[in-house]
C-alpha positions in Angstrom: 28.8 69.3 121.0 28.1 72.1 119.4 31.1 72.6 117.7 31.3 69.2 116.0 30.9 69.4 112.9 33.3 71.8 112.8 36.1 69.8 114.4 34.9 67.2 112.1 35.1 68.7 109.6 39.0 70.3 110.3 40.2 66.8 111.1 39.3 65.5 107.9 40.8 68.5 106.4 43.5 67.9 108.0 44.3 63.5 106.7 43.5 64.7 103.6 46.3 67.4 103.9 48.6 64.2 105.0 47.3 62.4 102.0 48.4 64.9 99.7 52.0 65.1 101.7 52.3 61.0 101.6 51.2 61.3 97.4 54.1 64.7 96.9 56.4 62.1 98.2 54.8 59.1 96.2 55.3 61.8 93.0 59.1 62.2 93.2 59.7 58.5 93.8 57.8 58.0 90.3 59.6 61.0 88.8 63.4 59.6 90.0 62.0 55.5 88.7 61.3 57.7 85.5 64.8 59.3 85.4 65.8 55.6 85.4 64.3 54.5 82.0 65.4 55.1 78.4 63.9 58.2 76.5 60.7 56.1 75.3 56.9 56.5 75.9 57.2 54.3 78.8 59.6 57.0 80.8 57.0 59.7 79.3 54.1 58.0 80.8 55.7 57.3 84.1 56.5 61.4 84.2 52.9 62.3 83.4 51.8 59.5 86.3 54.4 61.5 88.8 53.0 64.4 87.4 49.0 63.5 88.1 50.0 62.5 91.2 51.6 65.7 92.2 48.2 67.4 90.3 46.0 65.3 92.8 47.9 66.1 95.5 47.9 70.0 95.2 44.1 70.0 94.3 43.5 68.2 97.6 45.2 70.5 99.4 43.6 73.3 98.3 40.2 72.3 98.8 40.8 70.9 102.6 42.0 74.2 103.4 39.8 76.3 101.6 36.6 74.1 101.8 37.0 70.9 103.7 38.3 73.1 106.9 34.9 75.0 106.6 32.5 72.3 106.2 31.7 73.4 102.7 29.3 70.9 100.6 31.2 71.7 97.7 34.5 70.8 99.0 33.2 67.6 100.2 32.1 66.2 97.2 35.1 67.5 95.2 37.9 65.9 97.9 35.6 62.5 97.4 36.1 62.6 93.7 39.9 64.2 93.5 41.0 61.6 96.3 39.0 58.6 95.1 39.8 59.0 91.9 43.6 58.6 92.6 43.3 55.9 95.8 40.9 53.7 93.2 43.6 53.8 90.2 46.2 52.9 92.6 44.6 50.2 94.5 42.9 48.8 91.3 46.5 48.7 89.1 49.2 49.2 91.9 48.1 47.1 95.1 46.2 44.4 94.0 48.2 43.2 91.5 50.7 42.8 94.2 53.3 45.7 92.7 54.0 47.1 96.2 53.2 45.6 99.3 49.9 46.3 101.6 51.5 48.0 104.0 52.9 50.6 103.6 50.5 50.4 100.6 47.6 50.9 102.6 48.9 54.3 103.9 47.3 56.7 101.7 43.8 54.9 100.9 43.5 54.9 105.1 44.0 58.7 105.1 41.4 58.9 102.5 38.6 57.1 104.4 39.6 58.8 107.9 39.5 61.8 105.8 36.2 60.8 104.1 34.3 59.5 107.6 35.9 62.6 109.5 34.2 65.1 106.8 31.0 62.6 106.1 30.4 62.9 109.8 30.7 66.4 109.6 28.3 66.7 106.8 25.7 64.6 108.7 25.0 68.1 110.5 25.9 71.2 108.6 27.4 74.5 110.3 24.3 76.8 109.5 25.6 80.3 107.2 26.6 82.8 109.3 24.1 85.5 109.7 25.1 89.2 108.5 
């Protein structure tokens, strides 16, 4: 299939976008949790966590739409880093200790893995640059 790399890249980008939308919802939930806390350093850190989730999401969507969609090599590595950093911390500090059930807790991680597999498949045979 001639356009298989682009097809895989776009499916991977869509997976990253869904990952980001899920994390916008998580950011809102974390923010609402912070609103229930007394005004202490702990509340400020929870608000910072909500901010970080929203920023990870915005960044992931931006890279997915502008770079992963075109099977750009830099975009591949940027979203691998952005989403990887966000999800590894979540796995280590939330899922493994058991603060959230494995399901639906793994939903975001599965979207990350699917996106990573698809964008990796797309990078196996990159699209040649267009001739002018």
